[in-house]
Phi, psi and omega in degrees: 000143178273141177273151176269178172267029175244147185225140178260134169257124181257126182260125179231151180203162176271110183290141175231095189294338183274349180263131174235118183293150173294164178301325181289321175300310179302316180296322181294319179304307179303318180291324178292316179294319181297316183295319182295315183287313179302317178299319176291322178298312180302322178279000177063035177257345180278130168257313177182164179210154182218142172247136181257142177274187181262358178267131179179176178225156177249130175251123183266167182301329179281007185067013172284147186240121184243135178290142170117165179261159177287126170238119182231136183055037183061020179235154174230155179282126179267330182170186180211167177214143168248132182234157172267133180204150179282332179216167175295328177300316175303317179298318183296320176296321170303315184295327185295342178268006186290132182291347176295335179292329179293343184263002179089006181274188177222165178239131171256133174248126181234141174289158180243127180265138178281147184239000000 
């Protein structure tokens, strides 16, 4: 399969259900994300992005359904973004500006295969 010039950034963090950010902290986070996403859009590097909520279910191979989201290694998937980049190195540089890093989270950069 051939790779495209698009890469997916997967955002993960350690959820802390006991922490509620203040209104100022929440406004700052929204501002940081808006600047990050807006900057990529202006550069025509943004393909799309999604933030994930905390409501969900897990469906197993045996068709069983379990309430809740997957938390592995104390982290959960917070969202994703698809960006245009010429190389994975360029996508890594884009990922280094992600606000989730300021929250102690991490970004996984993955190539996208055409189907």
